[in-house]
N, C-alpha and C positions, 0 to 999 in steps of 0.2 A: 766462335769467336776463336782466334788465332789468339799464340805466345805472345805476340808483338801487342797484341793490346791488352797482356800485363804484362808491366815494364815489373812487376815485382813479385812474376809467379802466375800459375793459378789455381781459379778458386776450386774448392776441395767439389761444387757442384757438378763440374764440368766432368767430375772421371764419375762422380755416381751412376750403380749401374741396379737396376730392380729386375729380380726374374723370378719368377713365382713357378711354383712343382707341386701338381697334382703329387698327392704319396698313396702307393699303389700298393696293395698286399706283395709285388714280386720284388717291393723295394726295402721290406722287412723283414728284422727276424723273428726270432720264435715268440717273442714278446710282443708283436703286433706294429713295433715299432722302428722305424727307420735307420737303417744299417747304419753304422757312423761314418764308415768308410764310404757309403754313396753321399752323404751330409757330406763328405769334404770334397769330394768331387763336382757339387754344387757348389761349392765354396770359392775353388780353384776359379772355376769356370767363370764366377763373377769377377773373383779380382781381376783374372789376367785380361778382361774389358777394361777393367779401371784403367788398369796399367797401359795399356794399348792409348787409351782415349789420352790420359796427360802425357805420359814419354813418344808417343808418336814415331818408338823406336823399337827392335825388337829385341825383347825381354821374356828370363822366363823365372821359375820359380824355384829361388834359390832356398825357401825356410818356410816353415810352417808353425811360425814361433809360439803362438799360445792357443792352444782351440778351448773352450771352455763348451761345455754340452750343459745344458743349467735345465730343462724340462726336454721330455721326449718328444718327439714326432709322430703321431697314431698316422695309420694309414686313411682312417677316416678325413683327417687333415690337409691344409698346404703350407706349404713352405717356403716365405717370400724371404728368399736370400738380398740380402743390400750390403753395396759395399764402394768405398769409395779410398784414396789416398790421403793418408794422415800425417806423409812425411816424406822427405826428399833427403837422400845425399847426392853425391856427384851421379852417379850411374845406379844407383840402387833407392827402391822404392816400399816404402810398408804401406801396407793395405789396411784398412780396417773394414770389418765383415761382422754384419748383425743380422740373425737368423728368428724375421718370426714366426712363430706358427698361428693358425688360425683353424680352430672347429666351424668346419664350411655348415654344421648343423646349426650351429647358433652364431655362428660371427665373432664369438670371442677371441680376440688373438693375444698373446702372450710370448717375453722373450726365450726362445729356444736354445740359441747358441751365440757365442763371441769369438770373433779370429783375429790375429794380428798374422798378415805373411809378409814377407819382403821378398820382394823381386830385383830381377839384376840385368842390367842390358846387357846383349850380347852386339857386339859389335865387329869391323873389320878392321883386323894389327893396321895398328900405326893410324889408325883415325879420332880424333877427339871427337870423343861422346859429351854431352851434358844432359842432365833433366832435370828440367824446371822446375826451380822450387811452386810451396802452394801453400794456398791461405785458407785458414775458416772465415767462415761466414755468417753461420748459425750458431747455437749456443754449445749442440751436440757435438758439432764439426769443433770447436775449440776447446771443450772438454777433451775430447780427442785427442786431438793435433798437440795440448800439451805437454803430454805427456813423452811423445814420441824422441827426447832425446835423453831420457832417462831409460826407454825401453833402448833404443841404438846401443849407448853404452852397455848395456848389459846382453843384449844381444855379440856383441862384439864378444866381451869376456868370455861369454858361453861359448862361443863358435873357437877360441884358441884353447879354450877346455877341453874341447869335442876333439879337434885336432888332434892333442897329444893323447887321449885317449885313443883313438882310431889307430892310431899309431905302432899300440899295444894291443890290435886281434889280429889273428893271424887271417891270412889270405890260403894256409894248404886246403889242397881239395879233404872234403869230409871222408870220402868213400877209401881212402887211401890207407 
């Protein structure tokens, strides 16, 4: 479906991505669980596809706003990464991510992680860009999308504090 068919925006489901990954020993730390950095790679990859499906514009990751590692993903498990757009600004998009682990021997599934990421549109100078709004349909989508404005305000406040902090950091060469 095209954006024109949704005059008030696009449904969350149109940006939904599912990626399932087998976890191999080479993906794991000394405890036999998936490296956090590898999981972040999976999350960012799936989120970027959700963003592309929604915006149909060139976008980049601006920040990983929150990651909650809830339960380990062991090398005998799989990781199912699910993402969808949970809020939009004029040129920004928030992506929600839910990671489910599955014990492949038993079929037991569990919540392993959640995350929120922000992407921004990268466009040509002088060209007007616009990200269509998003709307939820399911109960879970409504739950996630309802918190968007509060998360956005907190993210913007944190960004200003980070800018002030970054101005105080040294850029001198460490070996001189």
